[in-house]
Structures are given as C-alpha cells and as structure tokens.
N, C-alpha and C positions, 0 to 999 in steps of 0.2 A: 205857196200854201195859203188857203183862205183862213181868216181868223177863227171861224167856227171849227175848221179842221184842226187848227193848232190847239185850241182849247180842248177839243175832244181827244186829241192825241196826248195832251198833258195829263188829262184825267185817266185815260186808258193806260198810258205808260206808268203812271203812279200806281194804278191798281195792280198791274203786272209786277211792279217792284215789290209791293206789299206782300202779294201772294207768294212770289218766288223767294223773297227774303225769309218769310215765315217758314217755308218748306226747308230752306237751307239751314236755318237756325235749329229747327227741330232735329235735323239729321246730325248737325255738328254737336249738339248736346248729347245725342245718343252715342256718337263716336267718343265723346269725352268720357262718358260713363263707362265705356268699354275699357279705356285706358286708366280709369280710376282717379280723375282729378277732383279737387274740392269744388264746392258750389261757387265760391267767390272766384276761384281761378277760372272756372267755366264762364263766369259772368264777364270778368274784365279781359280775358284773353280770347276765349272761343266764341261766346255769344256776341261779344262786341264786334269781332271780325265779321261774323255772319250778318248781323243787323246793319253793319256799315258797308256791306258790299255795294249797295247803290252808289254811295259816295265814292268808293274806290273805283268802281267801273266808270262812273262819271268823270273821274280824274283822268283816267287813261283815254277815254273817248274824246273828252274836251281838249286835252293836250294834243292829241292826234289831229283834231279838227282846227286847232289854232285858236281856241276860245278859252284862254286862261282865266278870265274873269268868272266864267261859269264854274270852273273847277274850284277855285279858291273861294268864291262867293258862296257856293253850295256848302263847302266844307266848314267854313267859319260860321255860316248861318245855322248849320246843323249843330255846332257846339252850343251856340246861344239857345237854340230851340230845346236842346236836351237838358241844359242846366237850368232852364226856366220853365217852359211849358211841360215837358215830359216829367221832370222831377217834381214840378208843382202839382201835377195831376195824380201822381202815384199815391200820395197819402189818402186820397178819396177812395182808394180801393183796398185799404187795409185798416183794421180796427186799431191796431197798435203797432207802430213801426218806428223805432227810435234808434238813431245812430249812436255808436259809442265814441264820444268826442276825442278821447285820447288816441285812439287808433285812426279815426277818420281824418283828423287834422293833417296827418302826414301824407295820407293818400291824396287829400285835396291839395296839399302843397305841391306834390308832383304834377298834378293836373294843371295847376296854375303856372308852374315853371315851364312846362311843355308848351302851353299856349303862348306865353310871352316869347319864347324862342322862335316859335313858328311865325309869329307876327314880325319879329325882327328880320327873319330870313326873307319874307315875302313882300314887306312894305316898301322895298326899294324899286318895285315895279318889274322885276325880272327874277324868274325862278329858273336857275340853271341846273344842269345835271348834277353838279356838286351839291347844290342846295337840296336837290331831291334825295341824294344819297345821305346827306346829313339828317334829313327829316326821318328817313327810314331807320337809320341807326338810332336816332333819338327815341323812336318808338320802342326798339329793342332794349335800349338802356332803361327806359321807364318801366318796361315789363320786368326787368331784372330787379329794379328797386322795389316794385310793388310785390314781387314774389315773396318777400319776407312777411307780407301781411296775409298771404293766402291761407295760412294755418291759424290766423287770429280772427276772432269774430269782430265784425263791424256793425252788427245789428243785435239788439237786445232780444228780439223775438227768436224763438226756436225754429229753425228751418228744418223742413223734412229732409231726411237723408235721401240722396239719389240712389235708386236701385240699379244694380248692374244689368247691362244689356247682354242677351245671349250672343256669343261670338258668331253663331251661324247667320246672324242678321247683318253682318258687316257688308257683304256684297250689295244687299238691298239698300243699305244706308248710303253707300258710296254712289250707287246709281241715282237715287233721288237727289243727292247733292249735286251731281252733274246736271240733272234736269233743272234744278233751282238756279245754278250758275248761268245756264243758257237763258233762262227767263229773265234774270237780272240784266244780262247783256242787252237783250232786246228792249226791255223796259227802259233802260238808261238811255239808249240811243233815241227812242221815241220822245222821251222827256226832254232831252237836250235839243233836238230839232224843233220841238214845239215851243220851248222856251225862247229860242233864238227868233222864231217867227213872231211870237207875241211881243217880244221886246222891240223888234223892228217896226211892227205895226203901230204900236203906241208911242214909239220914240223914246222908250225907257232903256237906260243902260243895262247891259247884260248882267253886270255885277249886282245891281239892285234887284232884278228879277230872281237871280240865283240865291241871293242872301235871304230874301223875304218869302219867296214863293216856292222855289225848288226845295229849299231846306225843310219846309213843312212836310212835303211829300216824302223826301228821303229819310226823315226822322220818324215817320210813322212806324217802321219796324221796331225801333227802340221802345216806343210807347206800347205796341202790341206785346212785345216780349216782356216788358216790365209788368204790365197788367196781368198777363198770363202767369208769370212767375209768382206775383203776389197772391193771386187766387189759389195757386197750388202750394202756397206757403214756402216758397223758395226765396226768402227775402234777400239773402246774400247774393243770389243770382241776379235779382233785379237791380240792386245797387251797383254790383260789379259791372253789369252791362252798361249802365249809364256812365259810370266813371271811365270804363275802357273805351266806350264809343267816342267820348269827347277826346280822348287821347289819340285814338285812331284817326278821327276827323282832322285833328291838328297836325298829324304827322304823315301817316301812310296815304290818306285820301288826297293830300296835297302833293306829297313827294313822289309817289310812284310814277305819275304821268310825265313830269319833267325829266325823269331819268332817261326816258326814251325820246321825249319831245319837249325841249325847254319852252317855257311860256312867258308871255308878257301879261302883267296884271295892272290894274289901276291902283297904284301905291297908296294915295290918300284914302281911298275907300277902304282898303285893307286895314290901314292904321286906325281909322275911326271905328269901324265895325268890330275890329279885333279887340281894341281897348274896351269897347262896350261889353264884349263877351267876357273879358277879364274882370271887369267891374261886376257883372252879373254873377 
C-alpha cells in the first residue's frame, strides 16, 4: 500500500466510522425511548455503546489480526481524548452547563477506578482470555454501580424530556442499526489497515499511531453526539455519553477482542499513557 493510499484510507475510513456511528447512535436512542429509559441512562449505557462501536470493532479486528497495540492504544487514547478534548469542547456549545459535584464525584470515582484496573490488567504486556472476561465483567459491574445515579440529576440545567417513539417504527430502527453496524465494520477495517501502513512507512510504533492518531478519529462520534445533545438541550445525555464512553473504552473495547484472540501489547507504553489518562 502506497503512503498516499494509506492516508486516503485513514481519512475515508474515519469518515465511514463517523457517519455509521451517528446513524447507529440515533437508532439506539430511538430504541431506548421505546423502552422508556432516562436520559442519563441512555447516555452512559446506550449512547456510549453506540458511539464506542468503532473502538469495540477495532478491538475485535485488531486482536484477530494480531495487532494488540492498535487495540489497546486506540482504546486508552480514546479515553484521554474524551476526558480532555471532547469534554473541553462541550462547554463552548452550551450557555450554562454545570455539574452537580455531590453526585458527579461518585460517578467520576467509578470511572477512575475502572481505568486503573484496566491499566493493571494490560500493562504486563499480555491480555489473555481471562483478562478479557474480567474487563467485560468490570464494565457490567460499573454499570450496576452507576445505575443508582440514573434517576438522580448530574446537571443543573433542565434537560428536555425525551418523547416516546411509536412502536411501529421498531423494524425500521433495527434495520438502520444493522446498516450502521456494517458500516462501522468496514470503516474500522480500513482505518486499521491504513494505520499499520502509515506506522510502517514512517517507522513509528503502532501503539503511538493508535494512541494519538486513531483515537482522534474514533472519538469523533462522542464529540458529535455530545454537541448534538447539548444543542437539543439533552445535557444529561451528553455527560452520560462521555462518562460511559470512557468506561466502555477501558473495558469492553479492550477486553472483547482478547476473549477470542489473546493479544500482546507494549507494556511500558500502556503504563505511561494509561497513567497520563488517569491524571487527566
């Protein structure tokens, strides 16, 4: 693959990921409204899963292809991108958006603990099937803990209540979800192959490319979802998506691939970048 082809592939694959993820997230939110979930629950459970599909698919494909550094680098890089760049840009799109400290500090503590455990599991350089199962279970456990906050407000602004979707739209919603999933799979494969080619051409480690470059592309859905939610005055949804996405990245996005295909990673790089994400 020529370098111009790799760069073009990276850009086009990222575009496919953004468009497909936005489509999937839209349908997931509609599905959630049918079953009557709160806005914060939709954010940290449903929307976060949808907007993190690029990282999750990347994990599966990277593990299958034997490129563990791409999987872990992209996931931890996405955590850092979301809690710095994405969270930092969100306030520019809302006039007044303030967190409730008493509630949010517990939510933040869960996020911090999950990230530390994820770093502990992966920094030894090998992510086994057992490690993968542990990370997936860790995601489930964190959702159970955060569930107690779903009926409490974390934002002082008044969010617009979600309107119920007609039940007859369900087949259409599921159909568009399937199309979005397919697009995410194609986009992820193109991004991974292009990133490998670029890293080899410039002699840059795959982990570095994944942490700093791929994570920007795969974190764009979170930014798009957050900005769209803010503009529509769904503030709980925006914050919930950012929190949930960081947890998904540190657990499911790393753990799902190794359950089927155990991976090797560059331990020191994981430790350094992971601790920086914790600090951030």
